[in-house]
VOBA-1610 file (N, C-alpha, C; in pm, whole numbers, padded with zeros to 5 digits, always signed):
BEGIN
Unk-03037+17904+03585Unk-03053+18018+03494Unk-02969+18000+03367Unk-02844+17955+03384Unk-02756+17931+03269Unk-02814+17824+03178Unk-02870+17719+03240Unk-02931+17610+03164Unk-03050+17663+03084Unk-03133+17748+03148Unk-03249+17806+03081Unk-03208+17883+02957Unk-03109+17969+02971Unk-03062+18052+02859Unk-03005+17963+02748Unk-02931+17860+02786Unk-02872+17769+02688Unk-02980+17697+02608Unk-03083+17651+02678Unk-03192+17578+02613Unk-03269+17670+02518Unk-03292+17793+02558Unk-03360+17891+02472Unk-03276+17918+02347Unk-03145+17933+02366Unk-03055+17957+02253Unk-03054+17838+02157Unk-03051+17717+02213Unk-03056+17596+02130Unk-03186+17593+02049Unk-03295+17635+02112Unk-03425+17638+02045Unk-03422+17736+01927Unk-03362+17852+01950Unk-03351+17950+01841Unk-03270+17891+01725Unk-03158+17826+01756Unk-03073+17767+01653Unk-03143+17651+01582Unk-03227+17580+01656Unk-03308+17473+01597Unk-03401+17531+01491Unk-03454+17648+01521Unk-03541+17716+01426Unk-03470+17756+01299Unk-03338+17772+01308Unk-03257+17811+01193Unk-03249+17702+01086Unk-03278+17578+01124Unk-03276+17469+01026Unk-03391+17492+00928Unk-03357+17522+00803Unk-03460+17555+00703Unk-03464+17450+00593Unk-03558+17356+00603Unk-03567+17253+00498Unk-03598+17313+00362Unk-03673+17422+00358Unk-03707+17486+00231Unk-03581+17534+00160Unk-03494+17603+00233Unk-03371+17655+00174Unk-03276+17540+00140Unk-03263+17443+00230Unk-03170+17332+00208Unk-03214+17242+00093Unk-03345+17213+00084Unk-03395+17131-00027Unk-03382+17207-00159Unk-03400+17338-00152Unk-03381+17420-00271Unk-03239+17408-00323Unk-03142+17413-00230Unk-03002+17402-00270Unk-02971+17265-00331Unk-03033+17160-00275Unk-03016+17025-00329Unk-03063+17019-00474Unk-03172+17093-00503Unk-03228+17095-00638Unk-03169+17207-00725Unk-03067+17274-00673Unk-03004+17381-00750Unk-03089+17506-00762Unk-03177+17527-00661Unk-03269+17640-00665Unk-03253+17724-00539Unk-03255+17856-00555Unk-03259+17946-00440Unk-03405+17977-00414Unk-03463+17910-00316Unk-03607+17920-00289Unk-03648+18064-00256Unk-03552+18143-00206Unk-03582+18283-00173Unk-03594+18370-00297Unk-03557+18314-00412Unk-03565+18391-00537Unk-03665+18331-00636Unk-03736+18229-00591Unk-03833+18163-00678Unk-03974+18172-00619Unk-04073+18166-00704Unk-04212+18172-00658Unk-04240+18297-00579Unk-04294+18278-00458Unk-04325+18393-00371Unk-04201+18445-00299Unk-04093+18365-00303Unk-03971+18405-00234Unk-03970+18367-00087Unk-04074+18297-00042Unk-04084+18258+00098Unk-04025+18119+00120Unk-03950+18103+00228Unk-03889+17973+00261Unk-03985+17891+00346Unk-04097+17854+00285Unk-04197+17776+00355Unk-04256+17668+00265Unk-04340+17583+00322Unk-04393+17467+00250Unk-04477+17505+00128Unk-04554+17612+00137Unk-04640+17651+00024Unk-04557+17688-00098Unk-04453+17766-00077Unk-04367+17805-00189Unk-04288+17685-00240Unk-04246+17598-00149Unk-04175+17476-00190Unk-04266+17390-00277Unk-04394+17384-00242Unk-04491+17308-00321Unk-04496+17362-00464Unk-04501+17492-00477Unk-04510+17554-00609Unk-04381+17537-00690Unk-04267+17544-00621Unk-04138+17544-00691Unk-04078+17404-00705Unk-04085+17324-00598Unk-04015+17195-00598Unk-04107+17073-00600Unk-04237+17092-00575Unk-04330+16980-00581Unk-04374+16927-00445Unk-04462+16825-00451Unk-04528+16773-00331Unk-04435+16709-00229Unk-04344+16624-00275Unk-04256+16552-00181Unk-04171+16650-00099Unk-04114+16747-00168Unk-04031+16847-00099Unk-04116+16931-00005Unk-04239+16961-00045Unk-04329+17042+00038Unk-04369+16968+00165Unk-04402+16840+00152Unk-04439+16759+00269Unk-04321+16747+00364Unk-04202+16724+00309Unk-04081+16715+00391Unk-04058+16846+00466Unk-04073+16956+00396Unk-04055+17089+00457Unk-04156+17110+00570Unk-04281+17078+00542Unk-04388+17096+00641Unk-04361+17014+00767Unk-04327+16888+00750Unk-04305+16799+00865Unk-04186+16847+00949Unk-04075+16880+00884Unk-03958+16925+00959Unk-03986+17056+01033Unk-04055+17149+00966Unk-04085+17277+01030Unk-04175+17259+01152Unk-04273+17169+01142Unk-04361+17141+01257Unk-04280+17076+01369Unk-04198+16978+01335Unk-04120+16905+01435Unk-04021+16994+01509Unk-03971+17098+01442Unk-03882+17193+01510Unk-03955+17256+01628Unk-04080+17297+01605Unk-04159+17357+01712Unk-04185+17260+01826Unk-04219+17137+01790Unk-04243+17033+01890Unk-04117+17009+01974Unk-04004+16993+01907Unk-03878+16961+01975Unk-03836+17072+02072Unk-03852+17197+02030Unk-03810+17308+02115Unk-03891+17316+02244Unk-04022+17299+02231Unk-04109+17304+02350Unk-04077+17189+02444Unk-04060+17070+02390Unk-04028+16953+02473Unk-03892+16969+02541Unk-03797+17029+02470Unk-03665+17055+02525Unk-03675+17146+02648Unk-03750+17254+02633Unk-03768+17347+02745Unk-03845+17286+02861Unk-03945+17207+02827Unk-04031+17146+02930Unk-03954+17045+03015Unk-03879+16957+02950Unk-03817+16847+03023Unk-03679+16881+03080Unk-03614+16983+03026Unk-03485+17023+03082Unk-03497+17139+03180Unk-03607+17213+03170Unk-03622+17330+03257Unk-03761+17336+03322Unk-03854+17407+03261Unk-03988+17421+03319Unk-04088+17457+03210Unk-04215+17461+03246Unk-04319+17494+03148Unk-04305+17639+03100Unk-04265+17729+03189Unk-04245+17868+03149Unk-04130+17881+03049Unk-04023+17807+03073Unk-03910+17808+02980Unk-03953+17745+02847Unk-04040+17643+02854Unk-04091+17580+02732Unk-04164+17682+02645Unk-04241+17771+02707Unk-04311+17876+02632Unk-04212+17968+02562Unk-04105+18003+02634Unk-04001+18090+02577Unk-03929+18017+02463Unk-03904+17888+02482Unk-03840+17808+02377Unk-03928+17804+02252Unk-04058+17799+02272Unk-04151+17802+02159Unk-04138+17930+02078Unk-04129+18043+02149Unk-04109+18172+02082Unk-03972+18174+02013Unk-03871+18120+02080Unk-03734+18122+02026Unk-03722+18042+01896Unk-03779+17922+01892Unk-03770+17840+01771Unk-03850+17905+01658Unk-03962+17965+01692Unk-04048+18036+01597Unk-03971+18153+01535Unk-03904+18231+01621Unk-03825+18346+01573Unk-03701+18298+01496Unk-03645+18185+01537Unk-03529+18129+01467Unk-03564+18088+01325Unk-03688+18041+01307Unk-03734+18004+01173Unk-03752+18129+01086Unk-03809+18232+01144Unk-03839+18355+01068Unk-03714+18439+01044Unk-03630+18449+01147Unk-03508+18532+01138Unk-03385+18447+01169Unk-03350+18354+01078Unk-03236+18264+01103Unk-03101+18334+01082Unk-03017+18330+01182Unk-02885+18392+01172Unk-02802+18325+01063Unk-02823+18195+01040Unk-02747+18122+00940Unk-02783+18159+00796Unk-02900+18222+00778Unk-02945+18259+00643Unk-02974+18408+00634Unk-02886+18486+00696Unk-02892+18633+00692Unk-03027+18688+00741Unk-03085+18620+00840Unk-03209+18660+00905Unk-03328+18664+00809Unk-03321+18583+00703Unk-03432+18577+00606Unk-03483+18434+00598Unk-03589+18406+00673Unk-03646+18271+00675Unk-03789+18270+00625Unk-03868+18178+00676Unk-04008+18166+00636Unk-04099+18250+00722Unk-04229+18226+00709Unk-04327+18305+00785Unk-04364+18240+00918Unk-04317+18119+00941Unk-04328+18059+01073Unk-04456+17986+01107Unk-04548+17972+01011Unk-04679+17912+01042Unk-04666+17766+01085Unk-04592+17685+01010Unk-04578+17542+01044Unk-04505+17524+01176Unk-04400+17602+01199Unk-04327+17592+01325Unk-04415+17636+01441Unk-04492+17743+01420Unk-04586+17788+01524Unk-04688+17679+01555Unk-04733+17609+01452Unk-04829+17500+01472Unk-04769+17392+01561Unk-04644+17355+01535Unk-04576+17256+01619Unk-04565+17301+01763Unk-04533+17429+01781Unk-04523+17488+01915Unk-04658+17484+01986Unk-04763+17524+01916Unk-04898+17530+01976Unk-04950+17391+02008Unk-04932+17298+01915Unk-04979+17160+01938Unk-04914+17097+02060Unk-04788+17131+02085Unk-04715+17073+02198Unk-04745+17146+02328Unk-04768+17275+02320Unk-04796+17355+02440Unk-04940+17336+02487Unk-05033+17345+02394Unk-05176+17334+02426Unk-05243+17252+02316Unk-05238+17118+02327Unk-05287+17029+02221Unk-05430+17055+02176Unk-05518+17088+02269Unk-05658+17112+02233Unk-05670+17235+02144Unk-05603+17343+02184Unk-05604+17466+02105Unk-05535+17441+01971Unk-05425+17369+01975Unk-05351+17339+01853Unk-05435+17261+01753Unk-05506+17159+01802Unk-05590+17077+01715Unk-05704+17160+01657Unk-05764+17246+01740Unk-05873+17333+01693Unk-05822+17432+01590Unk-05704+17488+01615Unk-05643+17584+01522Unk-05612+17517+01389Unk-05557+17396+01393Unk-05524+17321+01272Unk-05651+17290+01192Unk-05756+17244+01262Unk-05882+17211+01194Unk-05942+17335+01127Unk-05939+17447+01199Unk-05993+17572+01144Unk-05912+17617+01023Unk-05780+17608+01033Unk-05692+17649+00922Unk-05717+17564+00799Unk-05726+17432+00817Unk-05748+17342+00704Unk-05883+17371+00637Unk-05986+17399+00718Unk-06118+17430+00663Unk-06114+17560+00583Unk-06047+17660+00637Unk-06037+17789+00569Unk-05957+17778+00439Unk-05850+17698+00443Unk-05768+17677+00323Unk-05849+17604+00217Unk-05925+17503+00259Unk-06006+17425+00164Unk-06111+17512+00096Unk-06176+17598+00174Unk-06282+17684+00120Unk-06224+17795+00032Unk-06118+17860+00079Unk-06063+17976+00007Unk-05960+17937-00100Unk-05902+17815-00085Unk-05792+17768-00169Unk-05669+17858-00157Unk-05657+17919-00040Unk-05542+18005-00011Unk-05489+17973+00129Unk-05363+17933+00136Unk-05301+17901+00265Unk-05296+18026+00353Unk-05274+18140+00292Unk-05262+18265+00367Unk-05390+18298+00443Unk-05505+18265+00388Unk-05633+18294+00455Unk-05642+18216+00586Unk-05606+18087+00581Unk-05606+18005+00702Unk-05511+18060+00806Unk-05390+18100+00762Unk-05289+18152+00855Unk-05332+18284+00917Unk-05385+18373+00836Unk-05422+18507+00883Unk-05538+18502+00982Unk-05644+18432+00946Unk-05761+18426+01035Unk-05728+18353+01165Unk-05652+18244+01154Unk-05613+18171+01275Unk-05521+18254+01363Unk-05437+18339+01303Unk-05349+18426+01381Unk-05429+18527+01463Unk-05545+18566+01411Unk-05631+18661+01483Unk-05710+18589+01593Unk-05763+18472+01559Unk-05850+18399+01652Unk-05770+18327+01762Unk-05652+18277+01726Unk-05572+18197+01819Unk-05546+18265+01954Unk-05502+18391+01959Unk-05478+18454+02090Unk-05604+18465+02175Unk-05717+18485+02112Unk-05845+18497+02186Unk-05879+18363+02250Unk-05874+18257+02169Unk-05906+18122+02219Unk-05805+18079+02326Unk-05677+18104+02299Unk-05573+18064+02394Unk-05589+18135+02527Unk-05625+18264+02524Unk-05643+18342+02647Unk-05763+18293+02727Unk-05869+18253+02657Unk-05987+18200+02725Unk-05959+18062+02784Unk-05877+17984+02714Unk-05842+17849+02758Unk-05750+17854+02880Unk-05652+17946+02874Unk-05555+17959+02983Unk-05500+18101+02980Unk-05537+18182+03079Unk-05498+18323+03081Unk-05346+18341+03083Unk-05274+18238+03130Unk-05126+18246+03132Unk-05067+18250+02990Unk-05146+18207+02892Unk-05099+18202+02754Unk-05129+18330+02676Unk-05188+18429+02742Unk-05233+18549+02671Unk-05120+18620+02596Unk-05017+18664+02668Unk-04908+18739+02604Unk-04836+18651+02503Unk-04810+18527+02540Unk-04742+18432+02452Unk-04816+18415+02320Unk-04948+18398+02328Unk-05028+18377+02206Unk-05039+18504+02123Unk-05043+18620+02189Unk-05049+18747+02116Unk-04920+18770+02039Unk-04807+18734+02099Unk-04677+18748+02031Unk-04674+18661+01905Unk-04712+18535+01918Unk-04711+18444+01803Unk-04809+18491+01695Unk-04933+18518+01737Unk-05034+18562+01640Unk-04996+18693+01573Unk-04942+18786+01651Unk-04902+18916+01598Unk-04791+18905+01495Unk-04691+18822+01524Unk-04580+18806+01429Unk-04628+18740+01300Unk-04716+18640+01313Unk-04771+18576+01193Unk-04844+18678+01107Unk-04922+18765+01169Unk-04993+18869+01094Unk-04896+18965+01025Unk-04794+19007+01098Unk-04695+19099+01041Unk-04626+19035+00920Unk-04591+18906+00932Unk-04524+18837+00823Unk-04616+18816+00702Unk-04748+18826+00724Unk-04844+18807+00615Unk-04903+18940+00565Unk-04839+19051+00599Unk-04896+19181+00561Unk-04910+19196+00408Unk-04813+19145+00333Unk-04822+19154+00186Unk-04935+19066+00134Unk-04955+18950+00199Unk-05066+18863+00160Unk-05200+18932+00184Unk-05210+19003+00296Unk-05333+19075+00330Unk-05364+19179+00223Unk-05262+19253+00181Unk-05280+19354+00076Unk-05327+19288-00053Unk-05263+19175-00090Unk-05302+19106-00213Unk-05443+19050-00205Unk-05483+19002-00086Unk-05620+18952-00069Unk-05722+19062-00092Unk-05696+19180-00038Unk-05788+19293-00058Unk-05793+19336-00204Unk-05683+19318-00274Unk-05677+19355-00416Unk-05727+19243-00508Unk-05751+19124-00446Unk-05794+19010-00526Unk-05681+18949-00607Unk-05558+18967-00560Unk-05441+18921-00636Unk-05368+18804-00569Unk-05420+18755-00457Unk-05353+18645-00387Unk-05372+18515-00465Unk-05262+18445-00499Unk-05275+18321-00579Unk-05345+18210-00502Unk-05409+18121-00576Unk-05480+18010-00515Unk-05405+17880-00537Unk-05442+17779-00458Unk-05382+17646-00474Unk-05472+17563-00564Unk-05411+17480-00648Unk-05486+17388-00731Unk-05478+17250-00666Unk-05584+17211-00596Unk-05583+17085-00521Unk-05575+16962-00612Unk-05621+16975-00736Unk-05617+16862-00831Unk-05472+16827-00861Unk-05386+16929-00868Unk-05244+16903-00894Unk-05179+16843-00772
//
């Protein structure tokens, strides 16, 4: 039991590692005060450029992967699921950055890909297609957050509550994006750049 709690705590702290905030500091920028103000890869792309955005995306995904593997191999599959939630929450509400982190999409992707690879791959493919068509990362995140719990529950009923928690938090974190989408004010990505 003590080992389980320790591993979950480590997972949460792993989520606290914010490449967006740290790379911003390296460049003399407070990423939380620039662009959309979000500590995620999309805002890093707009503010710091492609290299920093790719680095942010990879590290955020790997955090999710590492936390699930940590729980799986040191404890059990059930603990791995909890570690996935913990790293996800650590990214969104990092104690090291006054509980102000990113929206958790990339970290959630790493968690999902490691927990249920088939669902993760399908979710990633759907998100990329939606982003390509809409030219908005938020559209891919929002729609996948709604569909993911349904698909996950059908794939494995044990994942129902777990997937609803992840999908629900992603939706809550994107509430301002949803409002902007309805108003037609959500910014688009320029793929040529």
